C-alpha positions in Angstrom: -63.5 -73.0 12.1 -63.0 -69.3 11.1 -62.7 -68.2 14.8 -59.5 -70.2 15.1 -57.9 -68.9 11.9 -55.8 -66.1 13.4 -55.2 -67.4 16.9 -54.6 -71.1 16.3 -50.8 -71.0 17.0 -51.6 -69.4 20.4 -54.2 -72.0 21.2 -52.3 -75.2 20.5 -49.5 -76.3 23.0 -46.1 -76.0 21.3 -44.5 -78.8 23.2 -44.4 -82.2 21.5 -44.5 -85.3 23.7 -44.3 -87.4 20.5 -41.2 -86.1 18.8 -40.2 -86.0 15.2 -37.5 -88.3 13.9 -39.6 -91.5 13.9 -39.7 -93.9 10.9 -43.4 -93.8 10.0 -44.3 -93.9 6.3 -44.7 -90.6 4.4 -48.2 -89.2 5.0 -48.9 -91.5 7.9 -52.2 -90.4 9.5 -51.5 -92.5 12.6 -48.3 -90.7 13.5 -50.1 -87.4 13.0 -53.0 -88.6 15.3 -50.6 -89.6 18.0 -48.6 -86.3 17.8 -51.9 -84.3 18.0 -53.3 -86.4 20.9 -50.0 -86.0 22.9 -50.3 -82.3 22.8 -53.3 -82.5 25.1 -52.4 -85.7 27.0 -49.8 -83.5 28.6 -46.8 -84.3 30.8 -48.5 -86.1 33.6 -49.4 -89.4 31.9 -48.1 -92.9 31.4 -48.6 -94.4 27.9 -49.2 -98.1 27.4 -48.7 -98.9 23.7 -49.7 -102.1 21.9 -47.5 -103.8 19.4 -48.1 -102.1 16.0 -47.0 -99.4 13.7 -46.3 -96.7 16.3 -44.4 -99.1 18.5 -42.2 -100.2 15.6 -41.5 -96.8 14.1 -41.1 -94.7 17.3 -39.2 -96.9 19.7 -36.2 -98.6 18.0 -33.4 -98.7 20.5 -31.4 -96.6 21.2 -33.9 -94.1 19.8 -37.4 -93.1 20.8 -40.0 -90.4 19.8 -41.7 -90.6 23.2 -41.2 -87.9 25.8 -43.6 -89.5 28.2 -43.2 -92.7 30.3 -44.0 -95.4 27.8 -44.6 -99.1 28.1 -44.6 -101.5 25.1 -47.2 -104.3 25.5 -48.4 -107.2 23.4 -51.4 -107.0 21.0 -53.7 -108.7 23.4 -52.9 -107.1 26.8 -52.7 -103.3 26.4 -55.8 -102.6 28.5 -54.8 -105.2 31.1 -51.4 -103.5 31.5 -53.1 -100.1 31.7 -55.4 -101.4 34.3 -52.5 -102.7 36.4 -50.6 -99.4 36.1 -53.8 -97.4 37.1 -54.4 -99.8 40.1 -50.7 -99.5 41.2 -51.0 -95.7 41.3 -54.1 -96.1 43.5 -52.2 -98.4 45.9 -49.2 -96.1 46.1 -51.5 -93.1 46.8 -53.3 -95.0 49.6 -49.9 -95.9 51.1 -48.7 -92.3 50.9 -46.0 -93.2 48.4 -47.4 -91.9 45.1 -46.7 -88.7 43.2 -48.6 -85.6 44.3 -50.5 -85.6 41.0 -51.6 -89.1 40.0 -50.6 -89.6 36.3 -53.4 -90.4 33.8 -52.9 -93.8 32.2 -53.4 -93.8 28.4 -53.6 -97.0 26.4 -53.0 -96.9 22.6 -53.6 -99.6 20.1 -54.4 -100.1 16.4 -57.6 -101.6 15.1 -56.2 -105.1 15.4 -55.0 -104.6 19.0 -58.4 -103.1 19.8 -61.2 -104.7 18.0 -59.6 -108.1 17.5 -56.8 -109.4 19.6 -57.1 -107.0 22.6 -60.9 -106.8 22.8 -61.3 -109.1 25.8 -58.8 -107.1 27.9 -60.3 -103.8 26.9 -63.8 -105.0 27.7 -62.7 -106.1 31.1 -61.0 -102.8 31.9 -64.1 -100.8 30.9 -66.4 -103.1 32.9 -64.2 -102.7 36.0 -64.3 -99.0 35.7 -60.5 -98.2 35.6 -59.7 -94.6 35.3 -57.9 -94.5 32.0 -58.1 -93.3 28.4 -57.9 -95.8 25.5 -57.1 -94.5 22.0 -57.7 -96.7 19.0 -55.7 -95.5 16.0 -57.7 -97.2 13.3 -56.0 -97.6 9.9 -58.4 -100.4 9.1 -56.0 -103.3 8.7 -52.9 -104.9 10.1 -50.6 -102.5 8.3 -47.5 -103.2 10.3 -47.4 -106.9 9.4 -48.3 -106.7 5.7 -51.8 -105.1 5.2 -53.9 -108.1 6.4 -57.6 -107.6 7.0 -59.0 -106.9 10.5 -62.5 -106.8 11.8 -62.2 -103.0 11.3 -61.5 -103.3 7.5 -64.4 -101.8 5.5 -66.6 -104.1 3.5 -65.2 -104.5 0.0 -61.6 -103.2 0.7 -58.8 -105.3 -0.8 -56.1 -106.5 1.6 -53.5 -109.2 1.3 -55.8 -111.6 3.2 -59.0 -110.4 1.6 -57.8 -109.9 -2.0 -60.1 -108.8 -4.8 -60.3 -111.1 -7.8 -62.4 -113.7 -9.5 -63.3 -115.5 -6.3 -63.9 -112.6 -3.9 -64.5 -108.8 -3.9 -62.3 -108.0 -1.0 -63.3 -107.8 2.6 -66.3 -110.0 3.2 -67.7 -108.5 6.4 -68.8 -105.1 7.5 -66.6 -102.9 9.7 -67.0 -103.7 13.4 -68.6 -100.8 15.2 -66.0 -100.5 18.0 -67.3 -97.2 19.4 -70.8 -98.8 19.8 -69.2 -101.6 21.7 -67.5 -99.1 24.0 -70.9 -97.3 24.5 -72.5 -100.6 25.4 -70.2 -100.8 28.4 -71.9 -97.7 29.9 -68.6 -95.8 30.3 -68.7 -92.0 30.8 -67.1 -90.9 27.5 -66.8 -92.3 24.0 -65.9 -90.3 20.9 -64.7 -90.6 17.3 -62.1 -88.3 15.9 -59.9 -87.5 12.9 -56.7 -85.6 12.5 -58.3 -83.9 9.5 -60.5 -82.0 12.0 -57.9 -80.9 14.5 -59.9 -78.7 16.8 -62.6 -81.3 17.1 -59.9 -83.8 17.9 -58.2 -81.6 20.5 -61.5 -81.0 22.3 -62.2 -84.7 22.5 -58.8 -85.5 23.9 -59.2 -82.8 26.6 -62.6 -84.2 27.5 -61.4 -87.8 27.6 -58.4 -86.8 29.8 -60.7 -85.0 32.2 -63.1 -87.8 32.5 -63.1 -89.9 35.7 -63.3 -93.6 34.8 -62.9 -95.2 31.4 -62.9 -93.1 28.2 -62.6 -94.3 24.7 -61.4 -92.4 21.6 -61.6 -94.0 18.1 -59.4 -92.2 15.6 -59.5 -92.7 11.9 -55.9 -92.9 10.8 -55.4 -92.7 7.0 -52.7 -95.1 5.8 -51.4 -94.2 2.3 -49.4 -97.5 2.1 -52.3 -99.8 2.9 -55.0 -97.7 1.3 -53.0 -97.2 -1.8 -53.4 -93.4 -2.0 -51.0 -90.5 -2.5 -49.4 -89.5 0.8 -50.0 -85.8 0.2 -53.8 -86.2 0.4 -54.0 -87.8 3.8 -55.9 -84.9 5.3 -58.2 -84.7 2.2 -59.1 -88.4 2.5 -59.8 -88.0 6.2 -62.2 -85.2 5.5 -63.9 -87.1 2.7 -64.5 -90.0 5.1 -66.5 -87.6 7.3 -68.2 -85.7 4.4 -69.5 -89.0 2.9 -70.6 -90.4 6.2 -68.1 -93.3 6.1 -66.6 -92.1 9.4 -69.0 -89.9 11.4 -67.6 -87.6 14.1 -69.6 -87.8 17.3 -69.3 -88.2 21.0 -71.3 -90.0 23.6 -71.2 -88.5 27.1 -72.9 -90.5 29.8 -75.1 -92.2 27.1 -76.1 -89.0 25.3 -75.1 -88.8 21.6 -73.9 -85.6 20.0 -72.7 -85.0 16.4 -69.7 -82.8 16.6 -69.2 -82.3 12.9 -72.2 -82.5 10.5 -71.9 -82.0 6.7 -74.8 -80.0 5.4 -75.3 -82.8 2.9 -73.5 -86.1 2.5 -71.3 -86.4 -0.5 -71.4 -89.6 -2.7 -69.3 -92.4 -1.3 -67.5 -92.8 -4.6 -65.8 -89.4 -3.9 -64.0 -91.1 -1.0 -63.5 -94.5 -2.6 -62.1 -93.3 -6.0 -58.9 -91.9 -4.4 -58.0 -95.3 -2.8 -56.6 -98.2 -4.7 -58.0 -100.7 -2.2 -61.5 -99.9 -3.5 -60.8 -99.6 -7.3 -62.1 -103.1 -8.1 -65.6 -102.3 -6.8 -68.4 -101.9 -9.4 -70.7 -98.9 -9.4 -73.5 -101.2 -8.2 -71.3 -102.5 -5.3 -70.4 -98.9 -4.2 -74.1 -98.0 -4.3 -75.0 -100.9 -2.0 -72.2 -99.9 0.4 -73.4 -96.3 0.3 -76.9 -97.3 1.3 -75.7 -99.0 4.4 -73.2 -96.2 5.3 -76.0 -93.6 5.0 -78.5 -95.7 6.9 -76.0 -96.0 9.8 -75.1 -92.3 9.6 -78.7 -91.2 9.9 -79.3 -93.6 12.8 -76.5 -91.7 14.6 -78.1 -88.4 13.7 -81.4 -89.6 15.1 -79.8 -90.6 18.4 -78.2 -87.2 18.6 -81.5 -85.5 18.0 -83.1 -87.6 20.8 -80.3 -86.4 23.1 -81.0 -82.8 22.2 -84.7 -83.3 23.0 -83.8 -84.8 26.4 -81.5 -81.9 27.1 -84.2 -79.3 26.2 -86.7 -81.1 28.4 -84.3 -80.8 31.3 -83.4 -77.2 30.6 -79.8 -77.9 29.7 -77.8 -75.7 27.5 -77.6 -76.4 23.8 -74.3 -77.9 22.7 -72.4 -76.5 19.8 -71.9 -78.4 16.6 -69.3 -77.6 13.9 -71.1 -77.3 10.6 -69.2 -78.1 7.4 -70.3 -77.8 3.8 -70.0 -80.8 1.6 
């Protein structure tokens, strides 16, 4: 990161296609993620946005924070609408009626619109090979409608529909691995990202935008309201998610895994949990059991990335760079 310290303002586009003035909560990681992504989505794009926090806070008539063509869709059909827009541009181009530069279609949805209600449409769009980018802004629950659990809610987290108490310990199932589902569709590019690591995030958005065919970006979006944490530590919590292995940062290009940010040593999961009220009910034993699974899945990813390096070396390809961070 040191190489960016002096020149960062010159490297990042100054124009915002997601403007200030929206009504997101203080410290909203999702609004930050969208603002950062839009810097590299550029001007030649059409955004298809599912119902959710960003739709509510950024598009209340007569106001909008979007400087791009923007379509509001339902929870369940974001990828279907994006597929239709992408197909329409192809038809217009074939008939000689389209724009000189075909806009990139970008679908955006939360974890509920992606891993739950909209999964069928997204799977179909990936399988058909539509040329579009889908961004999941994952705040790990249905925050817009009252902090209800989703299939992306971490095991043990307390929500309004998975409350912690005498009967239960919070979320009863493990977080759905949506990036792995995307990889299983054999699409060209899949990556995870976090606003807490901006340059890693920017590079992945640029890669995804340049990819021909479907690309999928899964972004951890810290939600102070739903996670019950102070809004001023949004970036810190996002970094702890990576440093503890709870949310690894990696990419999969044409089936080959690469860790883009690797802590020199994983920090204890309790460092991440203790700052969030949604985990405060968990016993030390429960946190230990969750940590075992988190670390097992993390090192499985590392092993896949190491296998990818070996394949690259055997083919004489260049060695990709990896950002090293100290725990």
